[in-house]
LOFI-471329 format. One record per residue (C-alpha): residue number from 0; residue in one letter; x, y, z. Coordinates in nm, 4 decimals, decimal comma, always signed. Each point is the difference from the previous one (the first is absolute). Layout:
<sites>
NUM / a / X / Y / Z
...
</sites>
This chain:
<sites>
0 / m / +0,0279 / +0,0132 / -0,0032
1 / e / +0,2545 / +0,2253 / +0,0926
2 / k / +0,1795 / -0,0577 / -0,3138
3 / a / -0,3072 / +0,0776 / -0,2107
4 / n / -0,0871 / +0,3145 / +0,1921
5 / k / +0,3616 / +0,0987 / -0,0872
6 / d / -0,0172 / -0,0742 / -0,3563
7 / y / -0,3526 / +0,1607 / -0,0036
8 / k / +0,1903 / +0,3384 / +0,1557
9 / s / +0,3146 / -0,0358 / -0,2157
10 / i / -0,2479 / +0,0302 / -0,3178
11 / i / -0,1844 / +0,2366 / +0,1206
12 / q / +0,3200 / +0,2056 / +0,0806
13 / s / +0,1497 / -0,0766 / -0,3387
14 / e / -0,3867 / +0,1649 / -0,1938
15 / i / +0,0705 / +0,2949 / +0,2516
16 / e / +0,3240 / +0,0711 / -0,1335
17 / k / -0,0757 / -0,1066 / -0,3389
18 / n / -0,2944 / +0,2519 / -0,0333
19 / a / +0,2115 / +0,3018 / +0,1933
20 / k / +0,2953 / -0,0274 / -0,2588
21 / k / -0,2771 / +0,0485 / -0,2649
22 / r / -0,1170 / +0,3067 / +0,1942
23 / k / +0,3033 / +0,1447 / +0,0153
24 / i / +0,1071 / -0,0389 / -0,3362
25 / v / -0,3553 / +0,0963 / -0,1373
26 / n / +0,0124 / +0,3314 / +0,2384
27 / n / +0,4174 / +0,0519 / -0,1532
28 / i / -0,1822 / -0,0058 / -0,3343
29 / v / -0,2364 / +0,2485 / +0,0343
30 / t / +0,2238 / +0,2241 / +0,1943
31 / v / +0,2241 / +0,0216 / -0,2654
32 / i / -0,2558 / +0,0392 / -0,2533
33 / l / -0,1786 / +0,2538 / +0,2260
34 / f / +0,3631 / +0,1726 / +0,0128
35 / g / +0,0933 / -0,0062 / -0,3444
36 / f / -0,3136 / +0,1766 / -0,0395
37 / v / +0,0758 / +0,2917 / +0,2028
38 / i / +0,3283 / +0,0217 / -0,1985
39 / i / -0,1948 / +0,0049 / -0,3257
40 / a / -0,2283 / +0,3092 / +0,1506
41 / i / +0,2871 / +0,1949 / +0,1605
42 / i / +0,2248 / -0,0452 / -0,3132
43 / p / -0,1577 / +0,3002 / -0,1917
44 / l / -0,0972 / +0,2172 / +0,3013
45 / v / +0,4108 / -0,0306 / +0,0700
46 / s / +0,0908 / +0,0758 / -0,3621
47 / i / -0,2280 / +0,3177 / -0,0803
48 / l / +0,1370 / +0,1534 / +0,3736
49 / i / +0,3079 / -0,1128 / -0,1308
50 / d / -0,0166 / +0,1959 / -0,3342
51 / v / -0,2197 / +0,2888 / +0,1108
52 / f / +0,3125 / +0,0557 / +0,2797
53 / r / +0,2783 / -0,0649 / -0,3175
54 / n / -0,1642 / +0,2904 / -0,2380
55 / g / -0,1233 / +0,2263 / +0,2505
56 / v / +0,2298 / +0,0405 / +0,2907
57 / a / +0,2755 / +0,1835 / -0,2719
58 / a / -0,2864 / +0,2800 / -0,0131
59 / f / -0,0165 / +0,0391 / +0,3425
60 / n / +0,1659 / +0,3159 / +0,1436
61 / l / -0,1231 / +0,2991 / +0,1975
62 / n / -0,1368 / +0,2334 / -0,3013
63 / f / -0,1786 / -0,3210 / -0,1487
64 / l / -0,2318 / +0,0183 / +0,3129
65 / t / +0,0339 / +0,3631 / +0,0551
66 / l / -0,0827 / +0,1414 / -0,3068
67 / p / -0,3450 / +0,0252 / -0,2464
68 / p / +0,0275 / -0,1812 / -0,3368
69 / g / +0,2108 / +0,1769 / -0,2545
70 / s / -0,1278 / +0,0520 / -0,3731
71 / i / -0,0525 / -0,3103 / -0,2446
72 / g / +0,3319 / -0,0472 / -0,1284
73 / s / +0,1411 / +0,1631 / +0,2467
74 / s / +0,2562 / -0,2436 / +0,2550
75 / n / -0,0495 / +0,2717 / +0,2768
76 / g / -0,2752 / -0,0410 / +0,2591
77 / g / -0,0992 / -0,2403 / +0,2405
78 / i / -0,3686 / -0,1599 / +0,1870
79 / g / -0,0550 / +0,2359 / +0,2897
80 / p / -0,3071 / +0,0945 / -0,0792
81 / a / -0,1010 / -0,3635 / -0,0240
82 / i / +0,1157 / -0,1361 / +0,3195
83 / q / -0,1493 / +0,3371 / +0,1598
84 / g / -0,3364 / -0,0810 / -0,1985
85 / t / +0,0095 / -0,4113 / +0,0437
86 / f / +0,0295 / +0,1074 / +0,4543
87 / i / -0,2685 / +0,2296 / -0,0849
88 / i / -0,2491 / -0,2026 / -0,1607
89 / v / +0,0861 / -0,3283 / +0,1572
90 / g / -0,0699 / +0,1699 / +0,3360
91 / l / -0,3709 / +0,2000 / -0,1320
92 / a / -0,0928 / -0,3019 / -0,1232
93 / s / +0,0898 / -0,1848 / +0,3440
94 / i / -0,1575 / +0,3089 / +0,1470
95 / i / -0,3432 / -0,1378 / -0,1880
96 / g / +0,0145 / -0,3578 / -0,0388
97 / v / +0,1653 / -0,1373 / +0,3579
98 / p / -0,2936 / +0,1152 / +0,2120
99 / v / -0,2626 / -0,1115 / -0,2669
100 / g / +0,1602 / -0,3264 / -0,0048
101 / v / +0,0815 / -0,0420 / +0,3596
102 / l / -0,4071 / +0,0788 / +0,1108
103 / a / -0,1136 / -0,2340 / -0,2838
104 / g / +0,2321 / -0,2883 / +0,1555
105 / v / -0,1440 / +0,0486 / +0,3309
106 / y / -0,3534 / -0,0342 / -0,1070
107 / l / +0,0726 / -0,2668 / -0,2153
108 / s / +0,1748 / -0,1960 / +0,3507
109 / e / -0,2094 / +0,1231 / +0,2405
110 / y / -0,3533 / +0,1800 / -0,0579
111 / a / -0,0905 / -0,2318 / -0,3079
112 / s / -0,0651 / -0,3057 / +0,2120
113 / s / -0,3270 / +0,0912 / +0,0367
114 / s / -0,3287 / -0,1829 / -0,1418
115 / r / -0,1300 / +0,3574 / -0,1243
116 / f / +0,3340 / +0,1137 / -0,2075
117 / k / +0,1533 / -0,3515 / -0,1127
118 / k / -0,1363 / +0,0637 / -0,3474
119 / f / +0,1099 / +0,3165 / -0,0174
120 / a / +0,3774 / -0,0586 / +0,1695
121 / y / -0,0113 / -0,3325 / -0,2933
122 / f / -0,0534 / +0,2670 / -0,3316
123 / v / +0,2345 / +0,2530 / +0,1965
124 / r / +0,2840 / -0,2821 / -0,0158
125 / l / -0,0827 / -0,0880 / -0,3400
126 / f / +0,0165 / +0,3397 / -0,1292
127 / n / +0,3143 / +0,0487 / +0,1541
128 / d / +0,1740 / -0,3612 / -0,1781
129 / v / -0,0928 / +0,1630 / -0,2481
130 / m / +0,1350 / +0,3472 / +0,0636
131 / t / +0,3038 / -0,1721 / +0,0197
132 / g / +0,0351 / -0,1531 / -0,3391
133 / i / -0,1718 / +0,3038 / -0,2427
134 / p / +0,3449 / +0,1690 / -0,1961
135 / s / +0,1366 / +0,2747 / +0,1110
136 / v / -0,0569 / +0,1675 / -0,3442
137 / v / -0,3587 / +0,0008 / +0,0679
138 / i / +0,0286 / +0,1471 / +0,3470
139 / g / +0,1837 / +0,2970 / -0,2251
140 / i / -0,2625 / +0,0200 / -0,2317
141 / v / -0,2660 / +0,0315 / +0,3168
142 / g / +0,2585 / +0,1935 / +0,1779
143 / y / -0,0017 / +0,2639 / -0,3330
144 / i / -0,3637 / +0,0113 / -0,0506
145 / t / -0,0936 / +0,0848 / +0,3931
146 / i / +0,2764 / +0,2180 / +0,0789
147 / v / +0,2115 / +0,1540 / -0,2712
148 / l / -0,3484 / +0,0666 / -0,2740
149 / t / -0,1727 / +0,1463 / +0,3907
150 / l / +0,2994 / +0,2478 / +0,0961
151 / g / +0,0989 / +0,0633 / -0,3809
152 / s / +0,4000 / -0,1309 / +0,0311
153 / f / +0,2261 / -0,2545 / +0,0928
154 / s / +0,0908 / -0,0109 / +0,3761
155 / i / +0,1307 / -0,1422 / +0,2945
156 / v / -0,3556 / -0,0515 / +0,1241
157 / a / -0,1110 / -0,1915 / -0,2916
158 / g / +0,3345 / -0,1904 / +0,0074
159 / a / -0,0172 / -0,0916 / +0,3683
160 / f / -0,4696 / -0,1133 / -0,0365
161 / a / +0,1617 / -0,2094 / -0,2778
162 / l / +0,2577 / -0,1912 / +0,2345
163 / s / -0,2081 / +0,0258 / +0,3353
164 / i / -0,2240 / -0,2143 / -0,2169
165 / i / +0,2525 / -0,2881 / -0,0881
166 / m / +0,0906 / +0,0283 / +0,4273
167 / i / -0,2886 / -0,0159 / +0,1418
168 / p / -0,1324 / -0,4163 / -0,1479
169 / i / +0,3634 / -0,0858 / +0,1807
170 / v / -0,0212 / +0,1578 / +0,3283
171 / t / -0,3625 / -0,1353 / +0,0395
172 / r / +0,1098 / -0,3719 / -0,0758
173 / v / +0,2986 / -0,0144 / +0,2341
174 / t / -0,1280 / +0,1849 / +0,2484
175 / e / -0,3308 / -0,2101 / +0,0109
176 / e / +0,2364 / -0,3083 / +0,0246
177 / t / +0,2221 / +0,1532 / +0,1967
178 / l / -0,2878 / +0,0955 / +0,2943
179 / k / -0,1306 / -0,3552 / -0,0285
180 / l / +0,3374 / -0,1558 / +0,1506
181 / v / -0,0533 / +0,1940 / +0,3214
182 / p / -0,1264 / -0,2723 / +0,2300
183 / n / -0,4094 / +0,0320 / +0,1149
184 / s / +0,1760 / -0,0358 / +0,3463
185 / l / +0,0974 / +0,3395 / -0,0058
186 / r / -0,2982 / +0,1181 / -0,1160
187 / e / -0,1779 / -0,1700 / +0,2363
188 / a / +0,1802 / +0,1216 / +0,3316
189 / g / -0,0470 / +0,3610 / -0,1055
190 / y / -0,3881 / -0,0465 / -0,0073
191 / a / +0,0560 / -0,1743 / +0,3196
192 / l / +0,0834 / +0,2985 / +0,1392
193 / g / -0,2580 / +0,1924 / -0,1230
194 / m / +0,1521 / +0,2078 / -0,3304
195 / a / -0,2385 / +0,0833 / -0,2582
196 / k / +0,1030 / -0,1544 / -0,3428
197 / w / +0,1496 / +0,2456 / -0,1936
198 / k / +0,2060 / +0,0656 / +0,3262
199 / v / +0,1024 / -0,3774 / -0,0451
200 / v / +0,0763 / +0,0504 / -0,3627
201 / w / +0,1905 / +0,2542 / +0,0445
202 / h / +0,1946 / -0,0475 / +0,3102
203 / i / +0,0440 / -0,3405 / +0,0072
204 / v / -0,0558 / -0,1242 / -0,3889
205 / i / +0,1569 / +0,2543 / -0,1895
206 / k / +0,3052 / +0,0933 / +0,2575
207 / g / +0,0665 / -0,4116 / +0,0127
208 / s / +0,0188 / +0,0128 / -0,4155
209 / k / +0,2378 / +0,3581 / -0,1025
210 / s / +0,2514 / -0,2244 / -0,1711
211 / g / -0,1895 / -0,1689 / -0,1672
212 / i / -0,1927 / +0,2648 / -0,0957
213 / t / +0,3014 / +0,2076 / -0,0849
214 / t / +0,0720 / -0,2668 / -0,2311
215 / g / -0,2758 / -0,0266 / -0,1896
216 / v / +0,0369 / +0,4345 / -0,0358
217 / v / +0,4047 / -0,0708 / -0,1022
218 / l / -0,1202 / -0,2697 / -0,2610
219 / a / -0,2713 / +0,2726 / -0,1398
220 / m / +0,2473 / +0,3019 / -0,0256
221 / s / +0,2616 / -0,2373 / -0,1619
222 / r / -0,2592 / -0,0665 / -0,2381
223 / i / -0,1083 / +0,3212 / -0,1126
224 / a / +0,3815 / +0,1541 / +0,0385
225 / g / +0,0434 / -0,1677 / -0,3493
226 / e / -0,3313 / +0,0222 / -0,1947
227 / t / +0,0429 / +0,1978 / -0,2898
228 / a / -0,3117 / -0,0152 / -0,2022
229 / p / -0,2084 / +0,1764 / +0,2441
230 / l / +0,2028 / +0,2827 / +0,0109
231 / i / +0,0469 / +0,0750 / -0,3946
232 / m / -0,3920 / +0,0859 / +0,0157
233 / t / -0,0240 / +0,1963 / +0,3319
234 / i / +0,3346 / +0,1611 / +0,0352
235 / l / +0,1471 / +0,0051 / -0,3094
236 / g / +0,3511 / +0,0707 / +0,0978
237 / t / +0,2626 / +0,3362 / +0,0305
238 / s / +0,3009 / +0,1050 / +0,0177
239 / l / -0,0393 / +0,1871 / +0,2680
240 / f / -0,0479 / +0,0282 / +0,3743
241 / f / -0,2734 / -0,0199 / +0,1703
242 / h / -0,1956 / +0,3407 / +0,0761
243 / s / -0,3915 / -0,0694 / -0,0244
244 / l / -0,2331 / -0,2955 / +0,0902
245 / n / -0,2038 / +0,0684 / -0,3204
246 / s / +0,2882 / +0,0160 / -0,2157
247 / p / +0,2146 / -0,2893 / -0,1756
248 / v / +0,2968 / -0,1816 / +0,1709
249 / d / +0,2571 / -0,2337 / -0,0561
250 / a / +0,0394 / -0,3087 / +0,0899
251 / l / +0,2740 / -0,3054 / +0,0272
252 / p / -0,2426 / -0,2713 / -0,2599
253 / l / -0,0452 / +0,3060 / -0,2150
254 / r / +0,3256 / +0,0767 / -0,0231
255 / i / +0,1130 / -0,2974 / -0,0389
256 / w / -0,2535 / -0,0578 / -0,3152
257 / r / +0,1275 / +0,2983 / -0,1484
258 / l / +0,4021 / -0,0395 / +0,0110
259 / a / -0,0465 / -0,3548 / -0,1123
260 / s / -0,1938 / +0,1026 / -0,3426
261 / q / +0,2601 / +0,2543 / -0,0945
262 / p / +0,2488 / -0,1344 / -0,2664
263 / y / +0,3426 / +0,1185 / +0,2448
264 / p / +0,2259 / -0,2016 / +0,1661
265 / f / +0,0056 / +0,2436 / +0,3147
266 / a / -0,3640 / +0,0161 / -0,0259
267 / h / -0,0148 / -0,3705 / +0,0962
268 / q / +0,2856 / +0,0265 / +0,2387
269 / q / -0,2016 / +0,2343 / +0,1969
270 / g / -0,3257 / -0,2311 / -0,0505
271 / w / +0,1860 / -0,2671 / +0,1627
272 / g / +0,1216 / +0,2342 / +0,2835
273 / a / -0,3224 / +0,0871 / +0,0622
274 / a / -0,1574 / -0,3343 / +0,0187
275 / l / +0,2815 / -0,0516 / +0,2573
276 / v / -0,1188 / +0,2553 / +0,2098
277 / l / -0,3344 / -0,1451 / -0,0167
278 / i / +0,1197 / -0,2920 / +0,1077
279 / l / +0,1958 / +0,1400 / +0,2591
280 / i / -0,2818 / +0,1812 / +0,1277
281 / v / -0,2727 / -0,2895 / +0,0091
282 / l / +0,3172 / -0,2036 / +0,2377
283 / s / +0,0233 / +0,2612 / +0,2213
284 / l / -0,3921 / -0,0195 / +0,0745
285 / t / +0,0655 / -0,4076 / +0,0467
286 / i / +0,2830 / +0,0669 / +0,2590
287 / a / -0,2042 / +0,2755 / +0,1852
288 / l / -0,2896 / -0,2423 / +0,0299
289 / r / +0,2253 / -0,2590 / +0,1228
290 / m / +0,1526 / +0,2035 / +0,2617
291 / i / -0,3962 / +0,1135 / +0,1120
292 / s / -0,0898 / -0,4066 / +0,0408
293 / q / +0,2951 / -0,0590 / +0,1811
294 / k / -0,0684 / +0,2528 / +0,2200
295 / r / -0,3643 / +0,0119 / +0,0288
296 / g / -0,0907 / -0,4004 / -0,0719
297 / f / -0,3280 / -0,0476 / +0,1860
298 / q / +0,0979 / -0,3679 / +0,1675
299 / l / -0,3022 / -0,2291 / -0,0185
300 / s / +0,1704 / -0,3186 / +0,0882
301 / k / +0,3417 / -0,1297 / +0,0259
302 / g / +0,2302 / +0,0973 / -0,2237
303 / a / -0,2990 / +0,1256 / -0,2125
304 / t / -0,0399 / +0,3546 / -0,0646
305 / i / -0,2228 / +0,2519 / -0,3009
</sites>
């Protein structure tokens, strides 16, 4: 009997070892395949960054970053108004789009669960998803018809309005998903203390999700910073520095497009330089986000923050 038991245990042990070896082999194969796809995804990105840096770093100097563009065909001038205009128009678009997107996300996450608002919330989410996929040129046409034709001129206001439409769906979706990560036990604790719902949402849910909401804001700002089509139809572009909200202004995407369309090697070099500046601006926003997340991350559980 003991011998039979030993044989039975040895058979079971051998089968377990065989299955373990098979699982390890399959796991290693899948890991290699996934790592290969990651490399394939990274190669185009790295190649683009290398090309932009190699072709654009030669254009960097103080005059290039501060002076207005020179005349067409001239190698003088810089992208000063484009850098200034990019910060202004992205800032104004954020002032419009971020509050709307955050409040819409708060509504969908915290107030739309009631049976009275479920259908309305469904249509809001559907409309938000549709807005995310609308081509930016269509949004530029909307900005041209609603703002430019109404005011009678291309302006920063029209450009900020168009870019804010692009921002809102992104901020809304990220805010909603981030707020859902906050444990219900924290909400219930606030209700147990007699806090009103708006106080629970503001003091517990939103403040506990600052880093996640900031992520959505930075993603949206990074998205609109590189948009060209809406700006062509709303701010038009100029070679002058900002002087009025009701006048055209320059922006880096527009300047890159104009420089790339010129048949001069120095214009192409400045276009690469402007592209590098735009990448550095987006990179700076991302680094700032990481710093904010590390300092103000809200502790959900051991080792997890939002």
